[in-house]
PAFIGU-772904 format. One record per residue: y, x, z of N, C-alpha, C in turn; residue number from 0. Coordinates in steps of 0.2 Angstrom, whole numbers, padded with zeros to 4 digits, always signed. Last residue first. Layout:
N
+-------+-------+-------+-------+-------+-------+-------+-------+-------+-----+
:    ny :    nx :    nz :   cay :   cax :   caz :    cy :    cx :    cz :   i :
+-------+-------+-------+-------+-------+-------+-------+-------+-------+-----+
:     Y :     X :     Z :     Y :     X :     Z :     Y :     X :     Z : NUM :
...
+-------+-------+-------+-------+-------+-------+-------+-------+-------+-----+
END
This chain:
238
+-------+-------+-------+-------+-------+-------+-------+-------+-------+-----+
:    ny :    nx :    nz :   cay :   cax :   caz :    cy :    cx :    cz :   i :
+-------+-------+-------+-------+-------+-------+-------+-------+-------+-----+
: +0488 : +0516 : +0363 : +0492 : +0514 : +0357 : +0488 : +0509 : +0353 : 237 :
: +0485 : +0514 : +0380 : +0483 : +0516 : +0373 : +0487 : +0513 : +0368 : 236 :
: +0500 : +0515 : +0391 : +0494 : +0512 : +0389 : +0491 : +0515 : +0382 : 235 :
: +0509 : +0526 : +0401 : +0508 : +0523 : +0395 : +0501 : +0521 : +0393 : 234 :
: +0511 : +0520 : +0418 : +0508 : +0525 : +0414 : +0507 : +0522 : +0407 : 233 :
: +0523 : +0517 : +0430 : +0519 : +0514 : +0425 : +0517 : +0520 : +0420 : 232 :
: +0523 : +0522 : +0447 : +0526 : +0523 : +0440 : +0521 : +0521 : +0435 : 231 :
: +0527 : +0517 : +0463 : +0523 : +0516 : +0458 : +0526 : +0518 : +0451 : 230 :
: +0529 : +0524 : +0479 : +0532 : +0523 : +0473 : +0527 : +0522 : +0467 : 229 :
: +0531 : +0522 : +0496 : +0526 : +0521 : +0491 : +0530 : +0520 : +0484 : 228 :
: +0534 : +0530 : +0511 : +0537 : +0528 : +0505 : +0532 : +0528 : +0500 : 227 :
: +0529 : +0527 : +0528 : +0528 : +0529 : +0521 : +0532 : +0526 : +0516 : 226 :
: +0538 : +0531 : +0543 : +0534 : +0526 : +0539 : +0534 : +0529 : +0532 : 225 :
: +0537 : +0543 : +0556 : +0539 : +0541 : +0550 : +0535 : +0535 : +0547 : 224 :
: +0531 : +0547 : +0568 : +0538 : +0544 : +0568 : +0541 : +0543 : +0562 : 223 :
: +0515 : +0540 : +0569 : +0519 : +0545 : +0567 : +0526 : +0542 : +0568 : 222 :
: +0507 : +0530 : +0574 : +0503 : +0536 : +0571 : +0508 : +0541 : +0570 : 221 :
: +0515 : +0519 : +0578 : +0509 : +0521 : +0582 : +0506 : +0527 : +0580 : 220 :
: +0523 : +0518 : +0567 : +0525 : +0522 : +0573 : +0520 : +0523 : +0578 : 219 :
: +0515 : +0509 : +0559 : +0516 : +0516 : +0557 : +0518 : +0520 : +0563 : 218 :
: +0512 : +0496 : +0558 : +0508 : +0500 : +0563 : +0510 : +0507 : +0563 : 217 :
: +0529 : +0494 : +0563 : +0522 : +0494 : +0565 : +0517 : +0492 : +0559 : 216 :
: +0539 : +0496 : +0554 : +0539 : +0500 : +0560 : +0532 : +0500 : +0562 : 215 :
: +0533 : +0496 : +0536 : +0537 : +0493 : +0542 : +0535 : +0498 : +0548 : 214 :
: +0535 : +0507 : +0522 : +0531 : +0504 : +0528 : +0535 : +0501 : +0533 : 213 :
: +0542 : +0502 : +0507 : +0543 : +0506 : +0513 : +0539 : +0503 : +0519 : 212 :
: +0540 : +0503 : +0489 : +0540 : +0500 : +0496 : +0540 : +0505 : +0501 : 211 :
: +0542 : +0499 : +0473 : +0544 : +0504 : +0478 : +0544 : +0500 : +0484 : 210 :
: +0533 : +0496 : +0457 : +0535 : +0493 : +0464 : +0537 : +0499 : +0468 : 209 :
: +0539 : +0506 : +0444 : +0536 : +0499 : +0446 : +0538 : +0498 : +0453 : 208 :
: +0547 : +0514 : +0431 : +0547 : +0513 : +0438 : +0544 : +0506 : +0439 : 207 :
: +0550 : +0518 : +0418 : +0543 : +0515 : +0419 : +0542 : +0514 : +0427 : 206 :
: +0562 : +0525 : +0420 : +0562 : +0519 : +0416 : +0555 : +0515 : +0416 : 205 :
: +0558 : +0536 : +0427 : +0562 : +0530 : +0431 : +0562 : +0524 : +0426 : 204 :
: +0552 : +0543 : +0418 : +0548 : +0540 : +0423 : +0551 : +0535 : +0426 : 203 :
: +0564 : +0547 : +0410 : +0558 : +0543 : +0407 : +0554 : +0540 : +0412 : 202 :
: +0571 : +0554 : +0420 : +0574 : +0548 : +0417 : +0568 : +0544 : +0414 : 201 :
: +0562 : +0559 : +0434 : +0565 : +0561 : +0428 : +0567 : +0554 : +0425 : 200 :
: +0564 : +0555 : +0452 : +0560 : +0555 : +0446 : +0565 : +0557 : +0440 : 199 :
: +0561 : +0557 : +0469 : +0566 : +0558 : +0464 : +0562 : +0558 : +0457 : 198 :
: +0559 : +0550 : +0484 : +0555 : +0552 : +0478 : +0560 : +0552 : +0472 : 197 :
: +0561 : +0553 : +0502 : +0563 : +0552 : +0495 : +0558 : +0554 : +0490 : 196 :
: +0565 : +0550 : +0519 : +0560 : +0552 : +0514 : +0562 : +0549 : +0507 : 195 :
: +0575 : +0545 : +0527 : +0575 : +0553 : +0526 : +0570 : +0555 : +0521 : 194 :
: +0584 : +0534 : +0535 : +0580 : +0534 : +0529 : +0581 : +0542 : +0526 : 193 :
: +0583 : +0531 : +0553 : +0586 : +0534 : +0547 : +0581 : +0533 : +0541 : 192 :
: +0586 : +0525 : +0569 : +0582 : +0525 : +0563 : +0586 : +0528 : +0557 : 191 :
: +0585 : +0521 : +0584 : +0588 : +0527 : +0581 : +0584 : +0528 : +0575 : 190 :
: +0578 : +0510 : +0590 : +0585 : +0510 : +0590 : +0588 : +0515 : +0586 : 189 :
: +0564 : +0511 : +0590 : +0567 : +0506 : +0585 : +0575 : +0507 : +0585 : 188 :
: +0555 : +0526 : +0592 : +0558 : +0520 : +0594 : +0561 : +0516 : +0589 : 187 :
: +0549 : +0539 : +0589 : +0545 : +0533 : +0588 : +0548 : +0526 : +0591 : 186 :
: +0559 : +0548 : +0589 : +0555 : +0547 : +0595 : +0551 : +0541 : +0595 : 185 :
: +0566 : +0539 : +0576 : +0567 : +0545 : +0580 : +0563 : +0543 : +0587 : 184 :
: +0559 : +0534 : +0562 : +0560 : +0531 : +0569 : +0560 : +0537 : +0574 : 183 :
: +0562 : +0534 : +0545 : +0561 : +0539 : +0551 : +0563 : +0534 : +0557 : 182 :
: +0564 : +0526 : +0535 : +0558 : +0529 : +0535 : +0557 : +0534 : +0541 : 181 :
: +0573 : +0510 : +0535 : +0572 : +0517 : +0537 : +0565 : +0519 : +0536 : 180 :
: +0581 : +0500 : +0523 : +0574 : +0501 : +0526 : +0574 : +0509 : +0528 : 179 :
: +0593 : +0500 : +0517 : +0592 : +0495 : +0522 : +0585 : +0496 : +0526 : 178 :
: +0604 : +0514 : +0514 : +0597 : +0512 : +0513 : +0596 : +0506 : +0519 : 177 :
: +0615 : +0521 : +0511 : +0616 : +0514 : +0513 : +0609 : +0511 : +0513 : 176 :
: +0613 : +0534 : +0507 : +0616 : +0533 : +0513 : +0617 : +0526 : +0516 : 175 :
: +0616 : +0531 : +0490 : +0613 : +0535 : +0495 : +0617 : +0535 : +0501 : 174 :
: +0618 : +0513 : +0486 : +0619 : +0520 : +0486 : +0616 : +0524 : +0491 : 173 :
: +0605 : +0502 : +0479 : +0610 : +0504 : +0484 : +0612 : +0511 : +0483 : 172 :
: +0595 : +0496 : +0472 : +0602 : +0495 : +0469 : +0607 : +0497 : +0475 : 171 :
: +0582 : +0497 : +0474 : +0585 : +0493 : +0478 : +0592 : +0492 : +0476 : 170 :
: +0577 : +0506 : +0463 : +0574 : +0499 : +0464 : +0578 : +0494 : +0469 : 169 :
: +0586 : +0516 : +0465 : +0586 : +0513 : +0458 : +0583 : +0506 : +0459 : 168 :
: +0582 : +0520 : +0477 : +0589 : +0518 : +0476 : +0590 : +0514 : +0469 : 167 :
: +0569 : +0525 : +0475 : +0571 : +0519 : +0480 : +0577 : +0516 : +0479 : 166 :
: +0570 : +0535 : +0466 : +0566 : +0529 : +0464 : +0568 : +0523 : +0469 : 165 :
: +0584 : +0545 : +0462 : +0580 : +0542 : +0468 : +0576 : +0535 : +0465 : 164 :
: +0583 : +0556 : +0448 : +0586 : +0550 : +0452 : +0581 : +0547 : +0457 : 163 :
: +0587 : +0571 : +0439 : +0582 : +0567 : +0443 : +0586 : +0561 : +0447 : 162 :
: +0594 : +0580 : +0433 : +0592 : +0575 : +0429 : +0587 : +0570 : +0433 : 161 :
: +0600 : +0591 : +0439 : +0594 : +0592 : +0436 : +0592 : +0587 : +0432 : 160 :
: +0611 : +0584 : +0445 : +0612 : +0588 : +0439 : +0606 : +0590 : +0436 : 159 :
: +0604 : +0578 : +0456 : +0607 : +0574 : +0451 : +0608 : +0578 : +0444 : 158 :
: +0602 : +0589 : +0464 : +0596 : +0586 : +0461 : +0598 : +0581 : +0455 : 157 :
: +0616 : +0592 : +0467 : +0612 : +0597 : +0463 : +0605 : +0594 : +0460 : 156 :
: +0619 : +0582 : +0475 : +0622 : +0582 : +0468 : +0619 : +0587 : +0464 : 155 :
: +0611 : +0585 : +0486 : +0610 : +0578 : +0482 : +0613 : +0579 : +0475 : 154 :
: +0616 : +0597 : +0490 : +0610 : +0597 : +0488 : +0608 : +0590 : +0484 : 153 :
: +0629 : +0592 : +0494 : +0629 : +0597 : +0489 : +0622 : +0597 : +0486 : 152 :
: +0627 : +0575 : +0498 : +0628 : +0582 : +0500 : +0628 : +0586 : +0493 : 151 :
: +0636 : +0559 : +0495 : +0630 : +0564 : +0493 : +0632 : +0571 : +0495 : 150 :
: +0642 : +0551 : +0510 : +0643 : +0554 : +0503 : +0637 : +0559 : +0502 : 149 :
: +0647 : +0538 : +0521 : +0642 : +0543 : +0518 : +0643 : +0545 : +0511 : 148 :
: +0661 : +0538 : +0532 : +0658 : +0536 : +0525 : +0653 : +0541 : +0523 : 147 :
: +0668 : +0542 : +0543 : +0661 : +0539 : +0544 : +0658 : +0537 : +0537 : 146 :
: +0679 : +0549 : +0541 : +0680 : +0542 : +0542 : +0674 : +0538 : +0543 : 145 :
: +0675 : +0562 : +0539 : +0678 : +0560 : +0545 : +0679 : +0553 : +0546 : 144 :
: +0659 : +0559 : +0530 : +0666 : +0561 : +0531 : +0669 : +0559 : +0537 : 143 :
: +0642 : +0565 : +0531 : +0647 : +0560 : +0534 : +0654 : +0563 : +0534 : 142 :
: +0630 : +0568 : +0519 : +0635 : +0570 : +0524 : +0640 : +0565 : +0525 : 141 :
: +0613 : +0568 : +0513 : +0619 : +0564 : +0515 : +0624 : +0568 : +0520 : 140 :
: +0602 : +0576 : +0512 : +0605 : +0573 : +0506 : +0611 : +0569 : +0507 : 139 :
: +0597 : +0581 : +0524 : +0600 : +0586 : +0519 : +0603 : +0583 : +0513 : 138 :
: +0591 : +0577 : +0535 : +0597 : +0574 : +0534 : +0601 : +0578 : +0528 : 137 :
: +0575 : +0576 : +0528 : +0578 : +0576 : +0534 : +0585 : +0573 : +0533 : 136 :
: +0567 : +0575 : +0517 : +0573 : +0579 : +0517 : +0577 : +0579 : +0523 : 135 :
: +0551 : +0574 : +0513 : +0555 : +0573 : +0519 : +0561 : +0578 : +0519 : 134 :
: +0548 : +0571 : +0496 : +0546 : +0573 : +0502 : +0551 : +0571 : +0508 : 133 :
: +0548 : +0575 : +0478 : +0547 : +0570 : +0484 : +0546 : +0574 : +0490 : 132 :
: +0551 : +0575 : +0462 : +0553 : +0578 : +0468 : +0552 : +0574 : +0473 : 131 :
: +0543 : +0575 : +0446 : +0544 : +0571 : +0452 : +0546 : +0577 : +0458 : 130 :
: +0543 : +0574 : +0428 : +0544 : +0578 : +0434 : +0546 : +0573 : +0440 : 129 :
: +0537 : +0576 : +0412 : +0538 : +0572 : +0418 : +0538 : +0575 : +0424 : 128 :
: +0546 : +0591 : +0405 : +0541 : +0586 : +0405 : +0542 : +0581 : +0411 : 127 :
: +0556 : +0602 : +0414 : +0551 : +0602 : +0408 : +0546 : +0596 : +0409 : 126 :
: +0563 : +0603 : +0425 : +0567 : +0601 : +0419 : +0562 : +0600 : +0413 : 125 :
: +0556 : +0609 : +0435 : +0557 : +0602 : +0435 : +0560 : +0599 : +0429 : 124 :
: +0556 : +0622 : +0431 : +0550 : +0619 : +0432 : +0551 : +0611 : +0432 : 123 :
: +0570 : +0626 : +0430 : +0566 : +0626 : +0424 : +0559 : +0622 : +0425 : 122 :
: +0572 : +0624 : +0445 : +0575 : +0620 : +0440 : +0572 : +0620 : +0433 : 121 :
: +0568 : +0632 : +0455 : +0563 : +0628 : +0452 : +0566 : +0623 : +0446 : 120 :
: +0578 : +0638 : +0461 : +0574 : +0642 : +0458 : +0569 : +0638 : +0453 : 119 :
: +0584 : +0627 : +0467 : +0588 : +0630 : +0461 : +0583 : +0635 : +0457 : 118 :
: +0575 : +0624 : +0477 : +0575 : +0620 : +0471 : +0579 : +0623 : +0465 : 117 :
: +0578 : +0635 : +0485 : +0572 : +0635 : +0483 : +0572 : +0630 : +0477 : 116 :
: +0592 : +0633 : +0488 : +0590 : +0639 : +0485 : +0583 : +0639 : +0482 : 115 :
: +0591 : +0620 : +0495 : +0595 : +0621 : +0489 : +0593 : +0627 : +0485 : 114 :
: +0584 : +0620 : +0507 : +0581 : +0618 : +0501 : +0584 : +0620 : +0495 : 113 :
: +0585 : +0633 : +0519 : +0588 : +0628 : +0516 : +0584 : +0626 : +0509 : 112 :
: +0571 : +0635 : +0531 : +0575 : +0637 : +0525 : +0578 : +0632 : +0522 : 111 :
: +0572 : +0626 : +0547 : +0569 : +0629 : +0541 : +0574 : +0632 : +0536 : 110 :
: +0577 : +0619 : +0557 : +0578 : +0626 : +0557 : +0575 : +0630 : +0552 : 109 :
: +0566 : +0606 : +0553 : +0572 : +0608 : +0557 : +0572 : +0616 : +0558 : 108 :
: +0561 : +0606 : +0536 : +0560 : +0606 : +0543 : +0566 : +0608 : +0547 : 107 :
: +0561 : +0597 : +0523 : +0566 : +0600 : +0526 : +0565 : +0600 : +0534 : 106 :
: +0549 : +0598 : +0511 : +0550 : +0596 : +0518 : +0555 : +0600 : +0521 : 105 :
: +0543 : +0593 : +0495 : +0548 : +0597 : +0499 : +0548 : +0594 : +0506 : 104 :
: +0535 : +0596 : +0480 : +0535 : +0593 : +0486 : +0540 : +0597 : +0491 : 103 :
: +0537 : +0593 : +0463 : +0539 : +0598 : +0468 : +0539 : +0594 : +0475 : 102 :
: +0526 : +0591 : +0449 : +0528 : +0588 : +0456 : +0531 : +0594 : +0460 : 101 :
: +0524 : +0586 : +0434 : +0526 : +0592 : +0438 : +0529 : +0589 : +0444 : 100 :
: +0510 : +0577 : +0427 : +0516 : +0577 : +0431 : +0518 : +0584 : +0433 :  99 :
: +0500 : +0569 : +0415 : +0502 : +0575 : +0418 : +0509 : +0575 : +0421 :  98 :
: +0489 : +0555 : +0416 : +0495 : +0558 : +0414 : +0496 : +0565 : +0418 :  97 :
: +0477 : +0553 : +0422 : +0479 : +0549 : +0416 : +0485 : +0552 : +0412 :  96 :
: +0479 : +0569 : +0427 : +0475 : +0563 : +0428 : +0476 : +0560 : +0421 :  95 :
: +0487 : +0582 : +0437 : +0483 : +0580 : +0431 : +0479 : +0574 : +0432 :  94 :
: +0501 : +0590 : +0443 : +0496 : +0585 : +0444 : +0493 : +0583 : +0437 :  93 :
: +0506 : +0605 : +0450 : +0504 : +0602 : +0444 : +0499 : +0596 : +0445 :  92 :
: +0519 : +0609 : +0461 : +0512 : +0607 : +0460 : +0511 : +0604 : +0453 :  91 :
: +0528 : +0619 : +0473 : +0528 : +0616 : +0466 : +0520 : +0615 : +0464 :  90 :
: +0535 : +0616 : +0488 : +0528 : +0617 : +0485 : +0528 : +0614 : +0478 :  89 :
: +0543 : +0622 : +0502 : +0544 : +0618 : +0495 : +0538 : +0621 : +0491 :  88 :
: +0546 : +0629 : +0514 : +0542 : +0623 : +0514 : +0543 : +0618 : +0508 :  87 :
: +0548 : +0644 : +0505 : +0548 : +0640 : +0511 : +0544 : +0634 : +0511 :  86 :
: +0546 : +0651 : +0494 : +0550 : +0645 : +0493 : +0551 : +0641 : +0500 :  85 :
: +0544 : +0666 : +0487 : +0544 : +0663 : +0493 : +0549 : +0657 : +0493 :  84 :
: +0533 : +0664 : +0472 : +0539 : +0666 : +0476 : +0540 : +0663 : +0482 :  83 :
: +0522 : +0657 : +0468 : +0521 : +0664 : +0470 : +0527 : +0667 : +0474 :  82 :
: +0524 : +0644 : +0463 : +0524 : +0645 : +0470 : +0523 : +0652 : +0473 :  81 :
: +0523 : +0645 : +0449 : +0530 : +0646 : +0452 : +0530 : +0646 : +0460 :  80 :
: +0511 : +0641 : +0446 : +0512 : +0648 : +0447 : +0519 : +0649 : +0450 :  79 :
: +0506 : +0627 : +0457 : +0509 : +0630 : +0451 : +0510 : +0637 : +0452 :  78 :
: +0491 : +0621 : +0464 : +0498 : +0624 : +0465 : +0500 : +0628 : +0458 :  77 :
: +0485 : +0605 : +0458 : +0484 : +0613 : +0459 : +0491 : +0616 : +0460 :  76 :
: +0476 : +0590 : +0459 : +0482 : +0594 : +0460 : +0480 : +0601 : +0460 :  75 :
: +0470 : +0575 : +0450 : +0469 : +0582 : +0453 : +0476 : +0586 : +0454 :  74 :
: +0463 : +0559 : +0450 : +0469 : +0563 : +0450 : +0467 : +0570 : +0453 :  73 :
: +0453 : +0550 : +0452 : +0453 : +0554 : +0446 : +0458 : +0559 : +0445 :  72 :
: +0454 : +0551 : +0469 : +0451 : +0547 : +0463 : +0451 : +0552 : +0457 :  71 :
: +0468 : +0560 : +0475 : +0463 : +0555 : +0476 : +0460 : +0553 : +0469 :  70 :
: +0477 : +0574 : +0482 : +0476 : +0569 : +0476 : +0469 : +0565 : +0478 :  69 :
: +0490 : +0580 : +0493 : +0483 : +0578 : +0492 : +0482 : +0573 : +0486 :  68 :
: +0500 : +0592 : +0499 : +0499 : +0587 : +0493 : +0492 : +0586 : +0492 :  67 :
: +0508 : +0598 : +0514 : +0502 : +0597 : +0510 : +0503 : +0592 : +0504 :  66 :
: +0515 : +0609 : +0524 : +0517 : +0604 : +0519 : +0511 : +0604 : +0514 :  65 :
: +0511 : +0611 : +0541 : +0514 : +0614 : +0535 : +0516 : +0608 : +0531 :  64 :
: +0504 : +0614 : +0555 : +0511 : +0611 : +0553 : +0514 : +0613 : +0547 :  63 :
: +0494 : +0623 : +0558 : +0494 : +0616 : +0560 : +0500 : +0611 : +0558 :  62 :
: +0498 : +0635 : +0554 : +0492 : +0633 : +0552 : +0491 : +0625 : +0553 :  61 :
: +0514 : +0639 : +0549 : +0510 : +0637 : +0555 : +0504 : +0633 : +0552 :  60 :
: +0518 : +0641 : +0536 : +0517 : +0647 : +0541 : +0513 : +0645 : +0547 :  59 :
: +0514 : +0634 : +0520 : +0517 : +0634 : +0527 : +0515 : +0640 : +0531 :  58 :
: +0506 : +0623 : +0509 : +0510 : +0629 : +0510 : +0513 : +0628 : +0517 :  57 :
: +0493 : +0617 : +0499 : +0496 : +0617 : +0505 : +0501 : +0623 : +0505 :  56 :
: +0482 : +0604 : +0491 : +0486 : +0611 : +0491 : +0491 : +0611 : +0496 :  55 :
: +0467 : +0596 : +0487 : +0473 : +0597 : +0492 : +0476 : +0604 : +0491 :  54 :
: +0458 : +0583 : +0479 : +0461 : +0590 : +0479 : +0466 : +0590 : +0485 :  53 :
: +0452 : +0572 : +0482 : +0449 : +0575 : +0476 : +0452 : +0582 : +0476 :  52 :
: +0448 : +0566 : +0498 : +0453 : +0569 : +0493 : +0450 : +0572 : +0488 :  51 :
: +0440 : +0562 : +0509 : +0440 : +0558 : +0502 : +0445 : +0560 : +0497 :  50 :
: +0437 : +0565 : +0522 : +0444 : +0563 : +0520 : +0445 : +0560 : +0513 :  49 :
: +0426 : +0568 : +0529 : +0426 : +0562 : +0525 : +0433 : +0560 : +0522 :  48 :
: +0429 : +0578 : +0538 : +0425 : +0579 : +0532 : +0425 : +0574 : +0527 :  47 :
: +0439 : +0581 : +0549 : +0438 : +0574 : +0545 : +0435 : +0576 : +0538 :  46 :
: +0439 : +0593 : +0554 : +0440 : +0587 : +0559 : +0438 : +0581 : +0555 :  45 :
: +0439 : +0601 : +0543 : +0434 : +0602 : +0548 : +0434 : +0597 : +0553 :  44 :
: +0450 : +0596 : +0535 : +0443 : +0595 : +0533 : +0437 : +0596 : +0539 :  43 :
: +0460 : +0601 : +0543 : +0460 : +0594 : +0542 : +0452 : +0593 : +0540 :  42 :
: +0458 : +0615 : +0541 : +0458 : +0612 : +0548 : +0457 : +0605 : +0547 :  41 :
: +0458 : +0617 : +0528 : +0452 : +0619 : +0531 : +0452 : +0616 : +0538 :  40 :
: +0472 : +0614 : +0525 : +0466 : +0610 : +0522 : +0460 : +0611 : +0526 :  39 :
: +0483 : +0615 : +0539 : +0480 : +0618 : +0533 : +0474 : +0614 : +0531 :  38 :
: +0491 : +0600 : +0544 : +0488 : +0606 : +0545 : +0485 : +0609 : +0538 :  37 :
: +0507 : +0593 : +0540 : +0500 : +0593 : +0539 : +0497 : +0599 : +0541 :  36 :
: +0521 : +0590 : +0539 : +0518 : +0591 : +0545 : +0511 : +0590 : +0545 :  35 :
: +0521 : +0580 : +0524 : +0524 : +0585 : +0528 : +0520 : +0585 : +0535 :  34 :
: +0513 : +0575 : +0510 : +0512 : +0574 : +0518 : +0515 : +0580 : +0521 :  33 :
: +0511 : +0566 : +0497 : +0515 : +0571 : +0499 : +0515 : +0571 : +0507 :  32 :
: +0497 : +0560 : +0487 : +0501 : +0559 : +0493 : +0505 : +0566 : +0495 :  31 :
: +0492 : +0551 : +0473 : +0494 : +0558 : +0476 : +0498 : +0556 : +0482 :  30 :
: +0487 : +0539 : +0474 : +0484 : +0543 : +0469 : +0486 : +0550 : +0471 :  29 :
: +0484 : +0529 : +0489 : +0488 : +0534 : +0485 : +0484 : +0537 : +0479 :  28 :
: +0481 : +0517 : +0497 : +0478 : +0519 : +0490 : +0482 : +0524 : +0486 :  27 :
: +0484 : +0515 : +0510 : +0490 : +0514 : +0505 : +0487 : +0516 : +0497 :  26 :
: +0474 : +0517 : +0517 : +0475 : +0510 : +0516 : +0481 : +0509 : +0511 :  25 :
: +0474 : +0531 : +0519 : +0470 : +0528 : +0513 : +0471 : +0521 : +0512 :  24 :
: +0482 : +0532 : +0530 : +0484 : +0535 : +0524 : +0480 : +0531 : +0518 :  23 :
: +0472 : +0528 : +0540 : +0479 : +0524 : +0539 : +0482 : +0526 : +0532 :  22 :
: +0463 : +0537 : +0539 : +0461 : +0531 : +0537 : +0467 : +0526 : +0536 :  21 :
: +0469 : +0549 : +0544 : +0468 : +0548 : +0537 : +0466 : +0541 : +0535 :  20 :
: +0472 : +0552 : +0557 : +0476 : +0546 : +0554 : +0474 : +0545 : +0547 :  19 :
: +0466 : +0563 : +0561 : +0465 : +0557 : +0565 : +0468 : +0551 : +0562 :  18 :
: +0470 : +0572 : +0552 : +0463 : +0570 : +0552 : +0462 : +0564 : +0556 :  17 :
: +0483 : +0575 : +0554 : +0482 : +0570 : +0549 : +0474 : +0568 : +0549 :  16 :
: +0491 : +0581 : +0565 : +0484 : +0578 : +0566 : +0483 : +0573 : +0561 :  15 :
: +0509 : +0578 : +0561 : +0503 : +0582 : +0563 : +0497 : +0577 : +0564 :  14 :
: +0517 : +0568 : +0555 : +0518 : +0570 : +0562 : +0512 : +0574 : +0565 :  13 :
: +0516 : +0564 : +0542 : +0511 : +0562 : +0547 : +0512 : +0564 : +0554 :  12 :
: +0527 : +0558 : +0531 : +0526 : +0564 : +0536 : +0522 : +0561 : +0542 :  11 :
: +0523 : +0553 : +0515 : +0522 : +0551 : +0522 : +0522 : +0558 : +0527 :  10 :
: +0524 : +0546 : +0500 : +0527 : +0551 : +0504 : +0526 : +0549 : +0511 :   9 :
: +0513 : +0542 : +0487 : +0515 : +0541 : +0494 : +0518 : +0547 : +0497 :   8 :
: +0512 : +0536 : +0471 : +0514 : +0541 : +0475 : +0516 : +0539 : +0482 :   7 :
: +0502 : +0530 : +0458 : +0504 : +0528 : +0465 : +0505 : +0534 : +0469 :   6 :
: +0503 : +0525 : +0442 : +0502 : +0531 : +0446 : +0505 : +0529 : +0453 :   5 :
: +0497 : +0509 : +0436 : +0502 : +0513 : +0439 : +0499 : +0520 : +0442 :   4 :
: +0489 : +0504 : +0421 : +0489 : +0504 : +0428 : +0494 : +0510 : +0430 :   3 :
: +0499 : +0503 : +0406 : +0493 : +0502 : +0409 : +0494 : +0503 : +0417 :   2 :
: +0512 : +0495 : +0396 : +0510 : +0500 : +0402 : +0504 : +0498 : +0405 :   1 :
: +0516 : +0496 : +0379 : +0514 : +0493 : +0385 : +0512 : +0498 : +0390 :   0 :
+-------+-------+-------+-------+-------+-------+-------+-------+-------+-----+
END
C-alpha cells in the first residue's frame, strides 16, 4: 500500500523569488527545484519567513542561479558529486520519509551543455530512487526538416540512464507533443512551449501519482514559467 505522496515542484521563478514565495507555497511542495533563483542569503534577507527547511544553490550570478528548497519534514543537502564543475546542474540528496537522489538542472541560454554534466552524474543517478528535474529549455527536442519533433541526443541519454518523464507517462504523449505549456515566452499566450521536466527511475514511476501543470494565470503574472507538479507515492508501513 502507498502512504502520502512526495510532492515535487519545478518552477523557474524568473528571479526575485522572495517576492513570489507565497505563490510557491500555495503548491505545498515537499521539494522545489527553482531555476533563476538568487542565492539563499539574498532570498532570506528579503523574505525571512520563506518557511523552507533547507536550501541548496549553485550558480555564478548571486541573483540568478539554481536552487533546491525543501519544506516540512524533508531536508536537502548538496551531494559530494557537486564538487566538480557542473555548471547549473546540482546533485542533491533528499531525506525524509524516503531518500532520493535528485539532480536539478537549468539549461540557461548560453550556459554549459547539460550532456557532459549529466554524463558525469550517471553513477549518482543510477543508484537508488532518482529524480532529474528542472528547466531544460529546448535541449530535449529537435525538429527535423519536415517539422517532426524527435528526442535530442540529451533526451536519448537520459533514457539510457533508465529515467522517464513523469509528465509524458501520465499524459500518454510523446516528447514534443505536450498539450500543456510550461513556458510563456515574454509572458504572452501566443508563443508557448513545454520545457520543464521531471524524470524518474522505473520504481518511482510505478508509484507515480498526480501530475499537473499550472495554468497561464496567475503564473504569468509572476514569471514566464508555470509550475510542473509531480507526486510520487511513498511505501507505507508493512
